[in-house]
C-alpha positions in Angstrom: 94.8 116.3 115.1 91.6 114.7 115.6 91.4 111.1 114.4 87.8 111.5 113.9 86.1 112.8 110.2 83.2 113.5 111.8 82.2 113.4 115.6 78.7 114.6 117.1 78.1 115.2 120.7 74.3 114.8 122.1 73.1 116.4 118.5 69.5 117.6 119.1 67.4 119.0 116.5 63.3 120.2 117.1 61.1 121.5 114.2 58.1 123.7 115.4 54.9 123.0 113.2 51.5 124.5 114.0 52.8 125.6 117.8 54.1 122.1 118.5 57.6 120.9 119.1 58.5 118.1 116.6 62.0 116.4 118.0 63.6 115.1 114.8 66.8 114.2 116.3 67.6 113.5 120.0 71.2 113.4 122.0 72.7 111.6 119.2 76.6 110.8 119.9 78.4 109.6 116.4 82.2 109.0 115.5 83.0 108.4 111.9 86.4 107.5 110.9 88.5 109.1 107.8 87.7 106.3 104.7 84.7 105.0 106.4 81.6 103.9 104.4 79.0 104.5 106.7 75.3 103.6 105.8 72.2 105.2 107.9 69.0 103.4 107.8 65.4 103.4 109.5 61.9 104.3 108.6 60.6 107.5 107.2 60.7 110.2 110.0 63.4 108.6 112.0 65.9 111.4 111.5 68.3 109.9 109.2 68.3 113.0 106.7 68.3 115.4 109.4 71.3 113.8 111.0 73.4 114.2 107.6 71.9 117.6 107.0 73.8 118.8 110.4 76.5 116.9 109.5 77.0 118.6 106.0 76.4 121.8 107.9 73.0 122.5 105.6 71.2 123.0 108.7 72.0 124.1 113.0 71.1 121.7 115.5 68.6 123.0 118.5 71.4 121.7 120.8 74.6 119.6 120.8 77.5 120.3 118.8 79.3 118.5 115.4 82.8 118.4 114.9 84.7 117.9 111.2 87.9 117.0 111.2 88.7 118.1 114.6 87.1 121.4 113.8 83.9 122.5 115.8 81.5 123.5 112.9 78.1 124.0 115.1 78.2 127.5 115.7 80.7 128.7 112.7 79.1 131.8 110.8 78.8 130.5 106.7 81.6 132.6 105.6 83.7 130.5 107.5 82.2 127.3 106.0 84.1 127.3 103.3 86.2 124.2 104.0 83.3 122.4 104.9 81.6 123.3 101.5 84.8 122.1 99.7 85.2 118.8 101.8 81.9 117.7 102.1 79.3 117.5 99.3 76.1 116.0 98.9 73.8 114.0 96.3 70.0 114.4 96.8 67.1 111.9 96.4 65.7 113.4 93.0 68.1 114.7 90.3 65.0 116.3 88.8 64.7 118.7 91.6 68.1 119.0 92.3 69.1 120.2 89.3 68.5 123.6 87.8 66.3 122.7 84.5 67.4 126.1 82.8 71.2 125.7 83.2 73.3 123.5 80.7 74.9 120.4 82.2 78.6 121.8 82.1 77.4 124.8 84.0 75.5 122.8 86.7 78.6 120.7 87.5 81.2 123.4 87.4 78.6 125.6 89.7 80.5 124.8 93.2 83.6 125.8 91.5 82.3 129.2 90.8 81.4 129.5 94.4 82.9 132.5 96.4 82.9 130.5 99.5 84.9 127.6 97.6 87.1 129.3 95.4 89.9 129.9 97.8 89.7 126.1 98.9 90.2 124.9 95.4 93.8 126.5 94.6 92.8 127.6 90.9 91.5 124.4 89.6 90.5 124.6 86.1 86.8 124.5 84.9 87.4 122.9 81.7 89.8 120.3 83.2 87.5 119.4 86.0 84.2 119.2 83.9 86.2 116.8 81.6 87.4 114.8 84.3 84.2 114.1 86.2 82.2 113.4 82.9 84.8 110.9 82.2 84.3 109.5 86.0 80.6 109.0 85.7 80.7 107.6 82.1 78.8 110.4 80.5 80.3 112.1 76.9 82.1 115.2 76.8 78.8 116.5 74.4 76.7 115.8 77.8 78.0 119.5 78.9 76.3 121.5 76.4 72.6 119.8 77.1 70.2 120.2 79.5 68.9 118.0 82.2 65.6 117.3 80.8 67.6 115.6 77.8 68.8 113.0 79.9 67.3 110.0 81.7 67.0 109.3 85.4 69.9 107.6 85.8 72.0 110.0 83.9 71.0 112.8 85.7 71.8 111.1 88.7 75.0 110.8 87.2 75.1 114.6 86.6 74.3 114.9 90.3 77.0 112.7 91.2 79.5 114.6 88.9 78.6 118.2 90.4 79.4 116.8 93.9 82.5 115.4 92.9 83.5 118.3 91.1 85.5 120.4 94.0 87.2 117.2 95.1 85.8 116.6 98.2 87.2 114.4 101.0 83.4 113.2 101.8 80.3 111.9 99.8 76.7 112.1 101.5 74.2 110.2 99.2 70.9 110.8 100.5 68.6 108.1 99.1 70.6 108.4 96.2 68.2 105.3 93.9 65.3 105.5 95.6 63.8 108.0 92.7 65.6 105.9 90.0 63.9 102.7 88.2 64.7 99.5 89.3 66.5 98.7 86.0 69.2 101.6 86.8 69.7 101.4 90.2 72.6 98.9 90.0 74.6 101.0 87.7 74.4 103.8 89.8 75.1 101.7 93.1 78.0 100.4 91.2 79.5 103.8 89.9 79.5 104.8 93.4 80.9 102.1 94.9 83.7 102.2 91.9 84.0 106.4 92.3 84.7 106.0 96.1 87.4 103.6 95.7 89.0 105.3 92.7 88.7 109.0 94.5 89.5 107.4 98.0 86.6 109.3 99.4 84.5 108.6 102.7 80.9 107.6 102.1 77.8 108.2 104.1 74.8 106.8 102.8 71.1 107.5 103.9 68.7 104.8 102.8 65.4 103.3 104.0 66.6 100.3 101.5 68.8 97.8 103.8 69.8 96.2 100.6 71.3 99.1 99.0 73.5 100.1 102.3 74.8 96.4 102.3 75.9 97.0 98.6 77.6 100.6 99.7 78.9 100.3 103.4 80.7 98.2 105.9 79.5 100.2 108.8 76.1 100.6 109.4 73.9 102.7 112.0 69.9 101.9 112.4 67.9 105.1 113.7 64.6 105.4 115.1 62.4 107.9 116.3 65.6 110.3 115.9 67.9 108.1 118.1 70.4 105.7 117.0 69.6 102.3 118.3 72.1 100.0 116.5 75.7 100.5 115.2 78.3 98.1 113.8 80.0 96.6 111.2 77.4 95.9 108.3 77.3 91.9 108.0 77.8 91.8 111.6 74.3 93.7 112.0 72.7 92.0 109.5 73.6 88.5 110.8 73.4 89.4 114.5 70.9 92.3 114.9 71.2 93.0 118.7 67.5 94.8 119.0 64.2 93.9 117.8 63.5 96.8 115.8 66.6 96.2 113.6 65.5 92.6 113.1 62.1 93.7 112.3 63.5 95.9 109.3 65.8 93.1 108.3 62.6 90.7 108.6 61.0 93.0 106.3 63.7 93.0 103.6 61.8 91.6 100.1 63.0 88.1 99.0 63.0 86.4 96.0 61.0 83.3 95.5 63.3 80.8 93.5 61.3 77.9 93.9 59.8 75.7 96.9 62.9 74.6 99.4 65.2 76.6 97.3 67.7 79.0 99.2 66.1 82.6 98.6 62.7 81.2 98.5 60.1 83.1 100.3 58.4 82.0 103.2 
């Protein structure tokens, strides 16, 4: 059995736009261990979201291969991807666009459980019981199930999206810019919730963010991307304190610092 959770080999994705070929990802080799908390950072357009969509099987590469738990998923037809859909769930950037406004929250959260593709993987999981469990896990009241997404704040809607991702009891949670669409006042609450859930559920976590402070809060491993390639990777604190590339150093230098007073720790220069 493979020791890797995910492995990629020369993973490449190119798009076509107005007759031009646009490279989004080029020859990415990556190994992710079970139980990892990996942050993927870089500027907009660096290939972060493309990479995790390929890991989750939501897109297919132009070339290269992806393995999940030793099974190559690159060429698998959708009808044979039930194990992947059950095991790997995503939380997207903006809950306003990822939640169906015409569906009640209870139906949104249990939607993955009704998938014909996932049902064989879930071994008769009771929908009502699981709905109650995940609502409690994300600190929402039971009556939230009967309401609609527009009745909730942005932070609460992201909690609903997280609950939906947790419903099929995945092994891996991929969060693509999970707090960038939220007010600053609720970002810390959602980040702390993710930290607690990953620990409580024993999840592997992959976080995409342009915000290095978010990744430092959530992740113990870091991969830095630039122009479709991974240019640096390693333990988060090591990359933060001793970056090995000028690009990573420039990203770290761009992190806003709070002015605490002349000469005080944390003061802006």
